[in-house]
N, C-alpha and C positions, 0 to 999 in steps of 0.2 A: 368480142370477149369478154365474158363477165369477170368480174372481181370478185374472188372468194370473199363471203362475209366475215369471215377472219380477220381478214387484212384492212378491213374499214372499221372495226371496232363498233359495229353498229350504227356508224355514222353514212347518212345519205351519201352515194357516191355521186351524185351530180347535183351540185348546189350553185355552182358560178356561170353564169350564161355568158357566153363570148359577146363582147359589146359589138362586134360587126355583124355576125350572123345570128344570135341571139340562142344559137344552139347551146346546151350544156357541155362544159368541160368537166371530160371523164377525170375520176381518181386516179388513174393510171397515168394520164399525163403529167400529172404534177409528181406524183411518187417516182417516176422513172426519169424525169428531166434533170439533166447533169447540174443544172441550176435553176430551181423553181422559180426566180425572179423573172427569168426571160423564158417564156415558153412560145409555142405555135398552137393554135386552135387545130386540133385534128379535122375538125369539119371543113374550114374554109382556109387553113393554113395560114392565116393573120398572125402577126408576129404581135405577142402581148407583153407587157412589163407589169410586173406586181406593185401594189399599192405600199405605204409606208410599212403597215403590218407584216406584209411578206417579207419586205427587206429586213426589218429587224429580227426577224427568225432566223437569218441568215448569220446575225451577230450572236445568236445564242447557240445554234447547233454546230457550228463549225468548232468553238471551242469545246464545246461538250466532248465531240469525237476526238480533238485532239488530246483531252485530259483522259479519255477511255484507253485512247492507245499508249499515253504515257504510263498509266496505271497497269496496263496489261504487259507492258515490257517491265516493268519494275517487279511485278508479283509474278510472273511466271519464269522458268528457266528453260522453256522449251524452244524450240526453233521459230524466227520471225512467223512462221506460215501458221502456226496457231494464234500468234498475235493478231495478225490480219484478219484471220476468219473470226475472232472474238470481235474485232471492229466493226468488219461487215454485218454481222448479226447485230451488234449493238446500234449500228447506224439505221437498221430497220425499226428497231424499237423506238430509237429516237425520232426516226423520220415519219412513221405513219401517224402519231398524234400531232406531229406539225402540219403535215397534209390535212388531217381532219380539220384542226383549226384554220388552217388556208380555205378550205372549203366553206367552213361556217363563217368567218368573218372577213376574209381576204377580199380583195377585189381587183381585177386585171383592166388595164385599159390598152388603148392601141398604142403601138410604138412607133414613135413618129421617125422620119427619115434622119440619117445623120450628116 
C-alpha cells in the first residue's frame, strides 16, 4: 500500500532501516503507531525503541495537542464532537512533520527484554 505523496510532504518515505533485518521502516508504520517511540518492524516483527530525538518529540507533540483541544473548547460553542474532530485533524497536521523529522534524523534500536 503506497502512501500518497501529499501525506509525506515530499519527504522520502523510507529512510530508517530496521537494525535487525536492514529493511526500511515505512512512513505509515510510524505515522499510525499509537506511540511512535515503540514500534515493531513490519518486515521481521522485531520490537524497536526510538532514540532520544524521537522521545523528545513526545514531550512536544502531546502538549501541543492538549493546547489545541483547550483552544478548541474555549473558542467554539459547538458540541464536543466538533472539537474532537478539530483535534484529530490538527493532530495529523502536527504528526506528519514529526514523522518526517523522525525518518530524517531519528534512529531506532532493538528493544531489550524486560
